[in-house]
C-alpha positions in Angstrom: -46.4 -31.2 -53.9 -50.0 -30.3 -53.1 -52.8 -30.7 -55.6 -52.8 -27.0 -56.5 -49.0 -26.6 -56.6 -47.3 -26.1 -59.9 -43.8 -26.9 -60.8 -41.5 -26.9 -63.8 -41.9 -30.2 -65.7 -39.1 -32.7 -66.0 -38.6 -35.2 -68.9 -40.1 -37.8 -66.5 -43.4 -35.9 -66.8 -43.8 -36.4 -70.5 -45.9 -39.6 -70.2 -48.3 -37.8 -67.8 -48.6 -34.9 -70.2 -49.5 -37.2 -73.0 -52.0 -39.1 -70.8 -53.7 -35.8 -69.9 -54.2 -34.8 -73.5 -55.4 -38.3 -74.5 -57.8 -38.5 -71.5 -59.2 -35.0 -72.3 -59.7 -35.9 -75.9 -61.5 -39.2 -75.0 -63.8 -37.3 -72.6 -64.6 -34.5 -75.1 -67.5 -35.5 -77.4 -66.8 -33.0 -80.2 -63.1 -33.8 -80.4 -62.2 -36.3 -83.1 -60.0 -39.2 -82.1 -56.6 -37.8 -80.9 -53.2 -39.1 -81.8 -52.2 -42.2 -79.9 -50.8 -41.5 -76.4 -47.3 -42.8 -77.5 -47.2 -40.4 -80.4 -48.3 -37.5 -78.2 -45.5 -38.4 -75.8 -43.0 -38.4 -78.7 -44.2 -35.0 -79.9 -44.0 -33.5 -76.3 -40.5 -35.1 -75.8 -39.3 -33.6 -79.1 -40.5 -30.1 -78.2 -39.5 -30.3 -74.5 -36.1 -28.6 -74.8 -37.7 -25.6 -76.6 -40.7 -25.0 -74.3 -41.4 -23.8 -70.8 -43.5 -26.6 -69.4 -45.3 -26.7 -66.0 -47.3 -29.4 -64.3 -49.6 -29.6 -61.3 -51.1 -32.4 -59.3 -49.9 -35.5 -57.5 -50.3 -37.5 -59.6 -49.9 -34.9 -62.4 -53.3 -34.1 -63.9 -52.7 -30.6 -65.3 -50.0 -29.3 -67.7 -49.1 -26.2 -69.8 -46.6 -25.7 -72.5 -45.4 -22.2 -73.6 -43.1 -21.4 -76.6 -40.9 -18.7 -75.0 -39.9 -17.3 -78.4 -43.4 -17.1 -80.0 -45.1 -16.3 -76.6 -47.6 -19.0 -77.5 -49.4 -21.1 -75.0 -49.3 -24.3 -77.0 -51.1 -26.5 -74.5 -53.1 -26.0 -71.4 -54.9 -29.1 -70.2 -56.4 -29.7 -66.7 -58.3 -32.9 -65.9 -59.8 -31.2 -62.9 -61.4 -27.9 -63.4 -62.9 -25.2 -61.2 -60.1 -25.4 -58.6 -57.9 -22.5 -59.9 -55.1 -24.6 -61.3 -55.6 -23.4 -64.8 -55.4 -19.8 -63.6 -52.2 -20.5 -61.6 -50.7 -22.0 -64.8 -51.7 -19.0 -66.9 -50.4 -16.6 -64.3 -47.0 -18.5 -64.4 -47.0 -18.1 -68.2 -47.7 -14.3 -67.9 -44.7 -13.8 -65.6 -42.1 -11.6 -67.3 -44.1 -11.3 -70.5 -46.1 -8.5 -71.9 -48.2 -10.6 -74.3 -49.3 -14.2 -75.0 -51.4 -15.9 -77.6 -53.1 -19.2 -78.0 -55.6 -21.0 -80.0 -58.7 -22.8 -78.6 -61.1 -25.0 -80.5 -64.3 -23.3 -81.7 -66.6 -25.7 -79.9 -64.7 -25.3 -76.6 -66.9 -22.5 -75.2 -65.8 -23.2 -71.6 -62.2 -22.7 -72.4 -63.0 -19.5 -74.3 -64.9 -18.1 -71.3 -62.0 -19.0 -69.0 -59.4 -17.3 -71.2 -61.7 -14.2 -71.4 -61.8 -14.1 -67.6 -58.0 -14.2 -67.7 -57.8 -11.1 -70.0 -57.5 -12.8 -73.4 -59.5 -11.4 -76.3 -60.5 -13.0 -79.6 -58.3 -12.1 -82.5 -59.8 -14.2 -85.3 -60.2 -17.7 -86.4 -57.6 -20.0 -87.9 -58.0 -23.3 -89.8 -57.0 -26.4 -87.9 -53.4 -27.5 -88.1 -53.3 -31.1 -89.3 -53.8 -33.7 -88.0 -56.5 -31.7 -86.2 -59.8 -31.1 -88.0 -61.6 -28.7 -85.6 -61.2 -25.0 -86.4 -59.7 -22.8 -83.7 -60.0 -19.2 -82.4 -56.9 -17.2 -81.8 -56.9 -15.4 -78.5 -54.4 -12.8 -77.3 -53.4 -11.3 -74.0 -51.5 -8.0 -73.5 -50.3 -6.7 -70.2 
């Protein structure tokens, strides 16, 4: 698999997905301390059967999780940016759907700009879902 290729995740990728979130949180100065990596892995493992999950990179350094019932992008994390991988992942999420929604942290202006470029529009703010403490913006995409 090349660096930009995406593929469906397998249960063996759960640890990498948790590592990606933990690394992103540690590198993000406005993000309070995230859950421990082991707890993140447990949460991802628990949700795995009910999500469409894709990964990219070798080793895996980008991942996205979509709730196919709610049409919610629950996670999109890339440790390398500016290479089009996030766009490829979002394009995969859009396949066969006429709408998607997600939340992004209010201070995460770069993510908001990226989602706007990809056709998402702001649809309001929401309080953080514990254990998170950072408020979020709801963004929606419609085909």
